[in-house]
Each structure stands twice: as structure tokens, then as C-alpha cells.
C-alpha positions as CSV (number, residue, x, y, z in Angstrom):
1,M,1.7,-25.0,12.2
2,P,2.4,-28.4,10.6
3,I,0.5,-29.4,7.5
4,F,-1.1,-32.8,8.3
5,S,-1.1,-35.2,5.3
6,N,-3.8,-37.5,6.8
7,H,-7.5,-37.0,6.9
8,V,-8.5,-35.0,10.0
9,R,-11.5,-36.4,11.9
10,L,-13.1,-34.1,14.3
11,S,-15.7,-34.8,17.0
12,S,-18.8,-32.6,17.0
13,S,-17.7,-31.1,20.4
14,L,-14.3,-30.1,19.0
15,L,-16.0,-28.6,16.0
16,Q,-18.1,-26.5,18.3
17,R,-15.1,-25.3,20.2
18,L,-13.3,-24.5,17.0
19,K,-16.3,-22.7,15.6
20,R,-16.2,-20.2,18.5
21,H,-12.8,-19.1,17.1
22,V,-14.1,-18.6,13.6
23,T,-15.8,-15.6,12.1
24,A,-17.2,-16.1,8.6
25,G,-17.3,-12.9,6.5
26,V,-19.4,-12.5,3.4
27,H,-16.3,-12.4,1.2
28,R,-13.5,-13.7,3.4
29,S,-13.2,-15.7,6.6
30,F,-10.9,-14.6,9.4
31,T,-9.8,-17.2,12.0
32,T,-7.6,-17.5,15.0
33,T,-4.8,-19.8,14.1
34,E,-2.5,-20.0,17.1
35,G,-1.5,-23.4,18.3
36,N,-1.8,-26.6,16.3
37,R,-5.6,-26.9,15.8
38,P,-7.0,-27.1,12.3
39,T,-8.8,-24.1,10.8
40,I,-12.4,-24.3,10.0
41,V,-13.3,-22.6,6.7
42,H,-16.7,-22.1,5.1
43,K,-15.6,-22.1,1.5
44,R,-14.2,-24.6,-1.0
45,S,-13.0,-25.0,-4.6
46,L,-12.1,-21.8,-6.5
47,D,-13.2,-19.7,-3.5
48,I,-10.3,-21.0,-1.5
49,L,-7.8,-20.5,-4.3
50,H,-9.0,-16.9,-4.6
51,D,-8.7,-16.2,-0.9
52,P,-5.1,-15.0,-0.2
53,W,-5.3,-16.0,3.5
54,F,-6.3,-19.6,3.0
55,N,-4.7,-20.2,-0.4
56,K,-1.7,-22.5,-0.3
57,G,-1.3,-22.8,-4.1
58,T,0.6,-25.9,-5.1
59,A,1.2,-26.8,-1.4
60,F,-2.3,-28.2,-0.8
61,S,-1.9,-31.9,0.1
62,M,-3.9,-34.5,-1.8
63,T,-6.1,-35.1,1.2
64,E,-6.9,-31.4,1.5
65,R,-7.6,-31.2,-2.2
66,D,-10.2,-34.0,-1.8
67,R,-11.6,-32.4,1.4
68,L,-11.9,-28.9,-0.2
69,D,-12.9,-29.9,-3.8
70,L,-9.6,-28.8,-5.3
71,R,-8.6,-32.0,-7.1
72,G,-8.1,-31.1,-10.8
73,L,-7.9,-27.3,-10.1
74,L,-4.2,-27.4,-9.4
75,P,-1.2,-29.1,-11.1
76,P,-0.8,-32.6,-9.7
77,N,2.7,-32.0,-8.1
78,V,2.4,-31.2,-4.4
79,M,5.2,-28.8,-3.6
80,S,6.6,-28.1,-0.1
81,P,6.5,-24.4,1.1
82,N,10.3,-24.2,0.7
83,L,10.1,-25.3,-3.0
84,Q,7.3,-22.8,-3.5
85,I,9.5,-20.0,-2.2
86,E,12.4,-21.2,-4.3
87,R,10.2,-21.1,-7.4
88,F,9.0,-17.6,-6.5
89,M,12.5,-16.2,-5.8
90,V,13.7,-17.5,-9.2
91,D,10.8,-15.7,-10.8
92,L,11.4,-12.5,-8.8
93,K,15.1,-12.3,-9.7
94,R,14.3,-12.7,-13.4
95,L,11.5,-10.2,-13.4
96,Q,13.3,-7.5,-11.5
97,V,16.2,-7.7,-13.9
98,Q,13.8,-7.1,-16.8
99,A,11.7,-4.5,-15.2
100,R,12.5,-0.8,-15.3
101,D,10.7,2.1,-13.5
102,G,12.9,5.1,-14.3
103,P,16.5,6.1,-13.9
104,S,16.5,7.0,-10.2
105,D,15.6,3.5,-8.9
106,P,15.1,1.0,-11.7
107,N,14.1,-2.0,-9.6
108,A,12.3,-0.7,-6.5
109,L,8.8,-0.4,-7.9
110,A,9.2,-3.6,-9.9
111,K,10.1,-5.5,-6.7
112,W,7.2,-3.9,-4.9
113,R,4.7,-4.9,-7.7
114,I,6.0,-8.6,-7.7
115,L,5.8,-8.9,-3.9
116,N,2.4,-7.2,-3.9
117,R,1.0,-9.7,-6.4
118,L,2.2,-12.5,-4.1
119,H,0.5,-10.7,-1.1
120,D,-2.7,-10.6,-3.1
121,R,-2.8,-14.3,-3.8
122,N,-1.0,-16.1,-0.9
123,E,-0.4,-14.1,2.3
124,T,1.2,-16.9,4.3
125,M,3.9,-17.4,1.6
126,Y,4.2,-13.6,1.3
127,Y,5.1,-13.2,4.9
128,K,7.4,-16.3,4.8
129,V,9.3,-14.7,2.0
130,L,9.4,-11.3,3.8
131,I,10.6,-12.7,7.1
132,A,13.3,-14.9,5.5
133,N,14.6,-11.9,3.4
134,I,13.7,-9.0,5.7
135,E,17.0,-7.1,5.2
136,E,16.5,-7.1,1.4
137,Y,12.7,-6.5,1.3
138,A,12.1,-4.2,4.3
139,P,13.3,-1.3,2.2
140,V,10.8,-2.4,-0.6
141,V,7.7,-2.7,1.6
142,Y,8.7,0.2,3.8
143,T,11.1,3.1,3.4
144,P,12.4,4.2,1.0
145,T,10.3,2.4,-1.7
146,V,7.0,3.1,0.1
147,G,7.5,6.8,-0.8
148,L,7.6,5.9,-4.5
149,V,4.5,3.7,-4.0
150,C,2.5,6.5,-2.3
151,Q,3.5,9.0,-5.0
152,N,2.2,6.6,-7.7
153,Y,-0.6,4.9,-5.8
154,S,-3.5,5.7,-8.1
155,G,-1.7,3.9,-10.9
156,L,-0.6,1.0,-8.7
157,F,-4.0,0.4,-6.9
158,R,-5.3,-3.1,-7.9
159,R,-7.0,-4.7,-4.9
160,P,-8.6,-3.0,-1.9
161,R,-6.5,-3.4,1.3
162,G,-7.7,-1.7,4.5
163,M,-10.5,0.8,5.1
164,Y,-11.1,4.4,4.0
165,F,-13.0,6.8,6.3
166,S,-13.7,10.0,4.6
167,A,-15.2,13.4,5.4
168,E,-18.3,12.2,3.4
169,D,-18.8,9.4,6.0
170,R,-19.5,11.7,8.9
171,G,-22.3,10.2,11.0
172,E,-21.8,6.7,9.5
173,M,-18.5,5.5,10.9
174,M,-20.0,3.6,13.8
175,S,-21.8,1.3,11.4
176,M,-19.1,1.4,8.7
177,V,-16.5,-0.2,11.0
178,Y,-18.6,-3.4,11.0
179,N,-18.0,-3.7,7.2
180,W,-14.5,-5.0,8.1
181,P,-14.9,-8.8,8.4
182,A,-12.5,-9.5,11.3
183,E,-14.1,-9.9,14.7
184,Q,-10.7,-9.2,16.4
185,V,-8.3,-6.5,15.3
186,D,-5.1,-6.0,17.4
187,M,-3.3,-3.2,15.4
188,I,-4.5,-0.3,13.3
189,V,-2.1,2.1,11.5
190,V,-4.0,5.2,10.5
191,T,-2.9,8.2,8.4
192,D,-4.6,11.2,6.9
193,G,-1.9,11.4,4.2
194,S,-1.1,15.0,5.0
195,R,2.7,14.6,5.4
196,V,3.9,11.3,3.9
197,L,7.6,10.9,4.8
198,G,9.2,14.1,3.5
199,L,7.0,14.1,0.4
200,G,4.3,16.4,1.7
201,D,0.5,16.1,1.2
202,L,-0.3,12.9,-0.8
203,G,-3.9,12.6,0.3
204,V,-5.5,9.2,0.0
205,H,-2.3,7.8,-1.5
206,G,-0.9,7.8,2.0
207,I,-2.6,4.5,2.7
208,G,0.5,2.9,1.2
209,I,2.5,3.9,4.3
210,A,-0.1,2.3,6.6
211,I,0.0,-0.9,4.6
212,G,3.8,-1.0,4.7
213,K,4.0,-0.4,8.4
214,L,1.6,-3.3,9.1
215,D,3.6,-5.6,6.9
216,L,6.5,-4.9,9.3
217,Y,4.2,-5.5,12.3
218,V,3.5,-8.9,10.9
219,A,7.1,-9.7,9.9
220,A,9.0,-8.1,12.8
221,A,6.5,-8.5,15.7
222,G,4.5,-11.5,14.7
223,I,1.2,-9.7,14.9
224,N,-1.4,-12.0,13.2
225,P,-2.0,-10.6,9.7
226,Q,-5.7,-11.4,10.1
227,R,-5.8,-8.9,12.9
228,V,-4.2,-5.8,11.4
229,L,-6.1,-3.0,9.6
230,P,-4.6,-0.2,7.5
231,V,-6.8,2.9,7.6
232,M,-6.9,6.2,5.6
233,I,-8.9,9.1,7.0
234,D,-9.6,11.1,3.8
235,V,-10.4,14.7,4.7
236,G,-9.4,16.1,1.3
237,T,-6.0,17.3,0.1
238,N,-4.2,20.6,-0.4
239,N,-2.0,19.1,-3.1
240,G,-3.0,21.1,-6.2
241,K,-1.8,18.4,-8.6
242,L,-4.0,15.8,-7.0
243,L,-7.0,18.2,-6.9
244,K,-6.8,18.4,-10.7
245,D,-5.9,14.7,-11.5
246,P,-8.9,12.8,-13.0
247,L,-7.2,9.5,-11.9
248,Y,-6.9,10.6,-8.2
249,L,-8.7,8.1,-5.9
250,G,-9.6,10.4,-3.0
251,L,-11.8,13.3,-2.2
252,Q,-11.0,16.2,-4.6
253,Q,-11.6,19.0,-2.1
254,H,-9.4,21.1,0.2
255,R,-8.6,19.6,3.6
256,L,-11.0,20.1,6.4
257,D,-9.5,22.1,9.2
258,G,-10.3,23.2,12.8
259,D,-13.3,21.6,14.6
260,D,-14.5,19.9,11.5
261,Y,-11.3,18.0,11.1
262,V,-11.2,17.0,14.8
263,A,-14.8,15.8,14.6
264,V,-13.9,13.4,11.8
265,V,-11.0,11.9,13.7
266,D,-13.0,11.8,17.0
267,E,-15.7,9.8,15.2
268,F,-13.2,7.4,13.8
269,M,-11.5,6.8,17.2
270,E,-14.9,6.2,18.9
271,A,-16.0,3.8,16.2
272,V,-12.9,1.5,16.1
273,F,-12.6,1.4,19.9
274,T,-16.3,0.6,20.3
275,R,-16.0,-2.4,18.0
276,W,-12.5,-3.4,19.1
277,P,-11.9,-2.1,22.7
278,N,-8.4,-3.7,22.9
279,V,-7.1,-2.5,19.6
280,I,-3.9,-0.4,19.4
281,V,-3.9,2.6,17.0
282,Q,-0.7,3.9,15.6
283,F,-0.9,7.4,14.1
284,E,1.3,7.8,11.1
285,D,2.3,10.8,8.8
286,F,0.0,13.4,10.2
287,Q,1.3,16.9,9.5
288,S,3.0,18.6,12.5
289,K,0.0,20.9,13.0
290,W,-2.1,17.9,14.1
291,A,0.4,15.3,15.2
292,F,0.9,16.7,18.7
293,K,-2.6,17.9,19.2
294,L,-4.2,14.5,18.4
295,L,-1.5,12.7,20.5
296,Q,-2.3,14.8,23.5
297,R,-6.1,14.5,22.8
298,Y,-6.2,10.7,22.8
299,R,-3.1,9.2,24.5
300,N,-4.6,9.2,28.0
301,T,-7.9,7.7,26.8
302,Y,-7.0,5.2,24.1
303,R,-4.3,2.7,23.4
304,M,-2.5,4.8,20.8
305,F,0.8,6.4,19.9
306,N,2.2,8.5,17.1
307,D,5.2,6.8,15.5
308,D,6.5,10.0,13.9
309,V,6.6,11.8,17.3
310,Q,7.3,9.0,19.7
311,G,8.8,6.2,17.5
312,T,11.3,8.5,15.8
313,A,12.1,10.0,19.1
314,G,12.8,6.6,20.7
315,V,15.1,5.4,17.8
316,A,16.9,8.7,18.0
317,I,17.4,8.4,21.7
318,A,18.7,4.9,21.3
319,G,21.2,6.2,18.7
320,L,22.2,9.1,20.8
321,L,22.9,6.8,23.8
322,G,24.8,4.5,21.4
323,A,26.9,7.5,20.3
324,V,27.9,8.1,23.9
325,R,28.9,4.5,24.3
326,A,30.9,4.7,21.0
327,Q,32.9,7.5,22.6
328,G,33.9,5.0,25.3
329,R,31.8,6.7,27.9
330,P,28.9,5.3,30.0
331,M,25.3,6.2,28.9
332,I,24.9,8.1,32.1
333,D,27.1,10.8,30.5
334,F,24.3,11.6,27.9
335,P,23.2,14.8,29.8
336,K,26.6,16.3,29.0
337,Q,26.1,16.1,25.2
338,K,25.7,19.3,23.2
339,I,23.2,18.7,20.5
340,V,22.3,20.9,17.5
341,V,18.9,19.9,16.0
342,A,18.0,20.8,12.4
343,G,14.2,20.7,12.1
344,A,11.4,21.7,14.4
345,G,8.5,19.7,12.9
346,S,6.7,16.8,14.7
347,A,9.7,14.5,14.5
348,G,12.2,17.1,15.6
349,I,10.1,18.3,18.5
350,G,9.3,14.7,19.4
351,V,13.0,13.9,19.6
352,L,13.8,17.0,21.6
353,N,11.1,16.3,24.2
354,A,12.2,12.6,24.6
355,A,15.9,13.5,24.8
356,R,15.2,16.2,27.4
357,K,13.2,13.7,29.5
358,T,15.9,11.1,29.2
359,M,18.5,13.6,30.4
360,A,16.3,14.6,33.2
361,R,15.8,11.0,34.4
362,M,19.6,10.6,34.5
363,L,20.0,13.8,36.4
364,G,17.6,12.9,39.1
365,N,14.2,13.0,37.4
366,N,13.0,16.2,39.1
367,E,11.9,19.7,38.0
368,I,15.4,21.2,38.3
369,A,16.9,18.4,36.2
370,Y,14.2,18.8,33.6
371,E,14.8,22.6,33.4
372,S,18.5,22.1,33.3
373,A,18.4,19.5,30.4
374,K,16.9,21.9,27.9
375,S,20.2,23.9,27.9
376,Q,21.9,21.1,25.9
377,F,19.9,21.8,22.7
378,W,20.2,24.4,19.9
379,V,17.3,24.1,17.5
380,V,17.5,25.5,13.9
381,D,14.5,25.5,11.6
382,A,13.9,27.0,8.2
383,K,14.2,30.5,9.7
384,G,17.4,29.7,11.5
385,L,18.2,29.4,15.2
386,I,15.1,29.6,17.4
387,T,15.4,32.1,20.3
388,E,13.0,33.8,22.6
389,G,13.2,36.7,20.2
390,R,11.3,34.8,17.5
391,E,7.9,36.3,16.6
392,N,4.9,33.9,16.5
393,I,7.0,31.1,17.8
394,D,5.5,27.6,17.6
395,P,4.2,26.7,21.1
396,D,5.8,23.2,20.8
397,A,9.2,24.7,20.0
398,L,9.0,27.4,22.7
399,P,10.6,25.4,25.5
400,F,13.7,25.0,23.4
401,A,14.0,28.7,22.4
402,R,17.4,30.0,23.5
403,N,17.8,33.0,25.7
404,L,18.9,36.1,23.7
405,K,21.5,37.3,26.3
406,E,23.0,33.9,26.5
407,M,23.2,33.7,22.7
408,D,24.8,37.1,22.6
409,R,27.6,35.8,24.8
410,Q,28.0,32.8,22.4
411,G,28.2,35.1,19.4
412,L,24.8,33.9,18.1
413,R,21.5,35.7,17.3
414,E,17.9,35.0,16.5
415,G,17.8,33.3,13.1
416,A,21.5,32.4,13.0
417,S,22.3,29.9,10.2
418,L,23.1,26.2,10.8
419,V,26.7,26.8,9.8
420,E,27.0,29.7,12.3
421,V,25.4,27.6,15.1
422,V,27.7,24.6,14.5
423,K,30.8,26.8,14.4
424,Q,29.9,28.5,17.7
425,V,28.5,25.5,19.7
426,K,31.0,22.9,18.5
427,P,28.4,20.2,19.2
428,D,28.9,16.5,20.1
429,V,25.9,15.7,17.9
430,L,24.4,17.2,14.7
431,L,20.9,15.8,14.4
432,G,18.9,16.3,11.2
433,L,15.1,15.9,11.1
434,S,14.4,18.7,8.6
435,A,13.3,16.7,5.5
436,V,15.7,19.0,3.5
437,G,18.0,16.9,1.4
438,G,21.7,18.0,1.5
439,L,21.1,20.4,4.4
440,F,24.4,19.2,6.0
441,S,26.5,20.9,3.3
442,K,30.3,20.7,3.0
443,E,30.5,24.0,4.9
444,V,28.3,22.7,7.8
445,L,30.4,19.4,8.0
446,E,33.6,21.4,7.8
447,A,32.4,23.4,10.8
448,L,31.8,20.2,12.7
449,K,35.6,19.5,12.6
450,D,35.9,21.8,15.6
451,S,33.5,19.7,17.7
452,T,34.7,19.3,21.3
453,S,33.7,15.6,21.1
454,T,36.4,13.0,20.5
455,R,34.0,11.3,18.1
456,P,31.2,13.6,16.8
457,A,27.9,12.0,15.7
458,I,26.0,12.9,12.5
459,F,22.3,11.8,12.4
460,A,20.8,12.5,8.9
461,M,17.4,11.0,9.8
462,S,15.0,12.4,7.2
463,N,13.2,10.1,4.8
464,P,13.0,9.1,2.0
465,T,16.6,8.8,0.8
466,K,16.6,12.0,-1.3
467,N,15.6,14.0,1.8
468,A,18.6,12.8,3.9
469,E,20.5,15.8,5.2
470,C,23.7,14.2,3.9
471,T,25.1,10.9,2.6
472,P,27.6,8.8,4.5
473,E,30.1,9.1,1.6
474,V,30.0,12.9,2.0
475,A,30.3,12.8,5.8
476,F,33.2,10.4,6.0
477,S,35.0,12.1,3.1
478,I,35.0,15.4,4.9
479,L,35.3,14.4,8.5
480,G,37.3,11.2,8.3
481,D,36.6,7.8,9.9
482,N,36.4,9.0,13.5
483,I,32.7,9.8,13.5
484,I,29.4,8.1,14.1
485,F,27.0,8.2,11.2
486,A,23.3,7.3,11.2
487,S,20.5,7.9,8.7
488,G,16.8,7.3,8.5
489,S,16.9,5.6,5.1
490,P,19.3,2.7,4.2
491,F,22.7,3.5,2.8
492,R,25.6,1.2,2.2
493,D,28.7,1.2,4.4
494,V,31.6,3.3,3.1
495,D,34.9,1.7,2.1
496,L,37.5,4.0,3.6
497,G,40.5,2.0,2.2
498,N,43.2,0.0,4.0
499,G,40.5,-2.3,5.4
500,R,38.7,0.5,7.2
501,I,34.8,0.7,7.0
502,G,32.7,3.7,7.6
503,H,29.6,2.2,9.2
504,C,26.3,3.7,8.1
505,N,23.7,3.0,10.8
506,Q,20.1,3.1,9.8
507,G,18.1,4.7,12.6
508,N,14.9,3.1,11.4
509,N,11.7,3.3,13.4
510,M,11.3,-0.4,12.5
511,Y,13.6,-1.1,15.5
512,L,11.0,0.2,17.9
513,F,7.4,0.5,16.8
514,P,6.8,-3.3,16.3
515,G,8.1,-3.9,19.9
516,I,6.1,-1.1,21.3
517,G,2.9,-2.4,19.7
518,L,3.6,-6.0,20.6
519,G,4.6,-5.2,24.2
520,T,1.5,-3.0,24.7
521,L,-0.7,-5.8,23.3
522,L,0.8,-8.6,25.4
523,S,0.9,-6.4,28.6
524,G,-2.7,-5.4,28.2
525,S,-1.8,-1.9,29.2
526,R,-4.7,0.5,28.7
527,V,-2.3,3.4,27.6
528,I,1.2,3.7,26.2
529,S,3.1,5.7,28.8
530,D,6.3,7.7,28.5
531,G,8.0,5.2,30.7
532,M,7.1,2.3,28.3
533,L,8.5,4.3,25.4
534,Q,11.6,5.1,27.3
535,A,12.2,1.5,28.3
536,A,11.9,0.5,24.6
537,A,14.6,3.1,23.6
538,E,16.9,2.1,26.4
539,R,16.7,-1.6,25.6
540,L,17.5,-0.9,21.9
541,A,20.5,1.2,23.0
542,A,21.8,-1.6,25.2
543,Y,21.2,-4.3,22.5
544,M,24.6,-3.7,20.8
545,S,27.7,-5.3,22.2
546,D,30.6,-3.1,23.4
547,D,32.8,-4.3,20.5
548,E,30.2,-3.4,17.9
549,V,29.7,0.1,19.4
550,I,33.4,0.8,19.5
551,Q,33.5,0.0,15.8
552,G,30.8,2.7,15.2
553,I,27.9,0.2,14.9
554,I,25.1,1.7,17.1
555,F,22.1,0.0,15.4
556,P,21.8,-3.7,14.8
557,S,21.3,-5.4,11.4
558,I,17.7,-5.5,10.2
559,S,18.2,-9.3,9.8
560,R,17.9,-9.6,13.6
561,I,14.6,-7.7,13.7
562,R,12.5,-10.4,15.3
563,D,15.0,-10.9,18.1
564,I,15.2,-7.2,18.6
565,T,11.5,-6.9,18.7
566,Q,11.2,-9.6,21.3
567,E,13.7,-7.8,23.6
568,V,12.0,-4.4,23.1
569,A,8.5,-5.9,23.7
570,A,9.7,-7.6,26.8
571,A,11.1,-4.2,28.1
572,V,7.8,-2.6,27.4
573,I,5.9,-5.3,29.3
574,K,8.2,-5.1,32.2
575,E,7.8,-1.3,32.4
576,A,4.0,-1.6,32.1
577,V,4.0,-4.1,35.0
578,E,6.2,-1.8,37.1
579,E,3.9,1.2,36.4
580,D,0.9,-0.9,37.4
581,L,-0.6,-0.4,33.9
582,A,-0.6,-4.0,32.8
583,E,-3.9,-5.9,32.8
584,G,-2.8,-9.1,31.0
585,H,-3.6,-10.7,27.7
586,N,-5.0,-13.9,26.4
587,G,-5.1,-15.9,29.6
588,M,-2.0,-14.3,31.2
589,D,-3.4,-11.9,33.8
590,A,-1.5,-9.1,35.5
591,R,-0.7,-11.1,38.6
592,E,1.0,-13.8,36.5
593,L,2.9,-11.2,34.5
594,R,4.3,-9.8,37.7
595,K,5.7,-13.3,38.6
596,L,7.7,-13.7,35.4
597,S,11.4,-13.3,35.3
598,Q,13.1,-11.3,32.5
599,N,13.8,-14.5,30.5
600,E,10.3,-15.7,31.1
601,I,8.9,-12.4,29.8
602,V,11.0,-12.8,26.6
603,E,9.7,-16.4,26.2
604,Y,6.1,-15.2,26.8
605,V,6.6,-12.7,23.9
606,K,8.2,-15.3,21.6
607,K,5.3,-17.8,22.1
608,N,2.8,-15.1,21.2
609,M,4.4,-14.1,17.9
610,W,2.6,-15.4,14.8
611,N,4.6,-17.4,12.3
612,P,3.7,-17.9,8.7
613,E,2.9,-21.6,8.5
614,Y,0.1,-23.1,6.5
615,P,-2.8,-24.3,8.8
616,T,-4.6,-27.5,8.1
617,L,-8.0,-26.5,6.6
618,V,-11.2,-28.3,7.4
619,Y,-14.4,-27.4,5.5
620,K,-17.7,-26.9,7.4
621,Q,-20.8,-25.7,5.7
622,D,-22.4,-22.6,7.1
């Protein structure tokens, strides 16, 4: 939105129309700011300067300063937004050099603190900085630094952000939800903090992951930041250290379980969808025990998805399809890939289910194809290879348990080690979702040298960085440059000498979840179907050029994230229309959506993405 330097004169009829788009909260006003219309506010003077959404700092024009009683409360030099950012960046670089937070990562938390302070005082400028420097700052607001933030959240907490629904609030959530001042919420990211990244149970500190994810929804997908809501469902913690810590901010009791736990989550879901029927809820970092159960419980009733199960799966599928392309083969050859999977938690099982469905679709999309596809996977967990001989096998892992007689012929047994499995199977892909740092040891990688693939792929997908199954340096040093490498956390490319580069692809969920959320929102689909998720993954896989893929680059640069998100969202919308799930959004009904060409869908997405521009502010007394 342009910042008008002249006085804005509004007719009473226009004011009435504008007022319909404004909700005045007790502490903070939330408005709809699409288009070029001015924004009506119900506060002036220091109240505006203390509101991070409306505060422009030194960028307030002189006419706005007069209109909003700001003259004399700011230095007299009116700065452009670009000059403001330049001043902030100079300060950021100076402070991050001086700051130290420990030997492992001296600058990460320092950067996060500085950016967070900007977020607290001027949200528009915060998102402008984040979008312009997304490649540098995505790892600060999201993985891997968000792991450090969650581990230290009690000490870092300064200003409330989001909502907390606790076990103590049972029976009150339907009224509590109205304490949030926004009349419209498009996106909620919710966690119970039970399995934050690969760090385990961090209780209420897990809200840091919800805040970080929503920052990326704003930066990558252009979701209006006034319409996002991070949520923590605090049902206690089983982390002994937090239970004894006097500074811990959450409930100091053991986690609820069973029906009591489900009742709390049920009440939360009913409350938010009662107030905001069109909201999308992304579940994040729920322990495996509940991730699948809650997904199955809600996915056919509410607009929701679980990013750990479905988002991770989608990014992995895109990477696996990219690996097939990197071997110089068509993606349709994916069902021929032999894949060893290390890890059978929510992420591992989610990837397995998605990969099996993808293979089945390519093989004819029938029951025979679906049954046949499972033979391409060998799953190894903490107890070794999973076979039908496993006692008390996890029901979610059961479909991938190998037949004992078949394993006998392969020279394998129940509980065989990862090294043994890799030696005998000679896989095309070694996929790590175990949260065990260094699991792909020298011995395991040496065994992969006998792969039947012309270009084996190693996916060390566990987060944060210390939980990666191996580093790219180790993988390339042992296996040479004729491999595909991808990780969940960011690593630098490896210099292999003689001008050769070992590309480290970050298989980041950030490539998909913003587009899935935005595409669902703009399609108006009432549910998020498997087909919509599949369309997102396939579009990401096809995004890279043939030249890039042959070089071993199977995921694009994060710097292109808004363009990637537009393409993924458009694919999601198209699939929702084809499945007759789309109901339209914001004046674009389902019939009009059906008439749009592929390019027109992308343009529709682009026009509905929020951009961080200062709106013209007009004061009106309540």
C-alpha cells in the first residue's frame, strides 16, 4: 500500500464502509488492509507508537503525525521504509558481532532476540526485513534456531504472543477464544509441546515453534499477520527438569493422557471453529502417540493438517521424485526405487504412507498397486528392522513390516541393524527420520557404496542440526560426488575440489506448508485431501529445471520461497477444484475458480498474498 503524503478526506459513507472492515480490540485494533484503502484506527499518540501493527516509527509522514497527534513524539526527520531497514540492518550486524550465546552457535539467539524486538515494536518492518532476507533469517525464526528458542523460552519470554489453552481451562475454552481481538483468523498453528523437533517434551516452551511457523506463513505465503494465531495446548509435561524448574511458565504436572487428553483437544477445536468457521489449523510437534490419532479424528471434519506427518511427507516425496530425475530417469520410475527408512515415528510413518500412495498412483492407483508398493520399503527403528515377527508392533508401522520368510531369503532377520539392512538391500535411497544424530555412521555409508543405483540418495532429514543422521561433509567424503544429499536443517554446500560442488539440499517443510495453507484458504476447500497434498508435492518436485536436477540440486533456494509458494498453492487450488472440494474465497466462488487457467490461478494466488507496506492511517473516535 502506498503511503499518502496528503491529508485524506473521507466521506461519511466511505467511513461507514471502512468501519465494517475494522474490529477495535480493547488493547489492539485488527483491520483488513488489502487494496489501497486507508485503515481506520481508534487510537492516537503514544498508543499508536506502542502498537506493533500500526507503528511506523520514523516513517510517519508529517500529515499523519498531525492527524494522529504524533508531532513532537518522534524525531523530526521522516525516513523512508528503505532507510529504516538500512538503519536496522546496520544495528543488527553490529549487535550480532558483539553478542555471544555459547560456543555451539554464538550468534543464533542474538539474531533471534534482535529480530524479535523489532517484531514487538513494528510488525510491518519486521516482515519487510524477513521477506527481503529470507534465506538468511528463515533459519533464525524457524529451524534450527527455533529449537534453541524453545529450549530457553522461559528466559526469553518478554511479550505475550498467541494464546494458551491449558488443562485448567476445561469448560471455558468456548468463551476464552473471544479474548483474542481478531474477528477473522485464517491460520492457526497449534502444538502441545510434546515433541518439539528432535528435542523431546518441552511443554509450554513449544509455542516458539508455532510462532516461528506463522512467521513463515506471513513471509512465504503472504497470510495477513493480523489473521494468524499461534496456540499452545498445555496439558502438562513429562520433562522432569521442567517439572522442578521454578521459572517454568507452564503447568507443572504430568501430561494428561487418554480420554482426558482428547477431551481438551476436542474442546479447543470446537471453540476455534465455532468462532472462526473458515480457519485452517496446522498441528505441529505432537508426539507420535497422538499425531496420527488426532489427524484421523479431525481431518474429515475440520480444515486441518499435521505438518510433521503430511508436510514432512510431502517434502520427502518431492525430494525422492527429484532424486529419480537426478538419475536421468523419468519420475514415473519412482515405484522401482528401493528405500531403506531409518525411523518409525510420526514423520517416518507419514513419509512411508505418502510414498506408498505415490507409487500406487503411478502403478495404476488400485488395490493391487497399493499392496505391491509396500514391498519397496525396509523400515528400521531403534530395535532394528521391523518384520512381522516383532512383538507389540506399532499398528501404524504394521503395514510395512517385512515378511519373515522373504527376509530369510535376503539374509535378514527381525531386528537386523541398519548396517546389515543397507548391505543386503543395496538401496537406491537411505532416508533418515530418526532424530538420532550421526546414525548414518561411516560403516552405514560404506555399505551404501554397493547400492544398485547409479546415483544413490541420502536424506538426513531429522531436525535440528545436531539430530541430522549425517552431515554432507561426511557423506561426500565417504561416497564421493556421485550422490544426492538432502537434509532437514540447513548445511553449506561442500567444496569437493577441482571446481566440483557437493550440493546440500535442505528438504525443508517450508517449501510446502505455506502453499498448502494458502491454497486451501483461497480454494475454500472444507478439508485438506490426500490429493491436494500430493499435488503440492508433485509441483515442488517439478519446480527444478532439468539442468539443476542433473547437478544434484533437487530443492530450490529459499530465496525463491514466495514464487515456490505461489506455484504450490495454485496446484492445491487446482486439485481442490478437480476433486469438487473448492467452495471459493473472498468473492471468487467455485464456478469462477473452475474457469481459471493455470496462469490465472497463479495470478489469483499472487493478488491475494499480503505484502508488508505501511497503510495510510486515519483516526476515528470510538
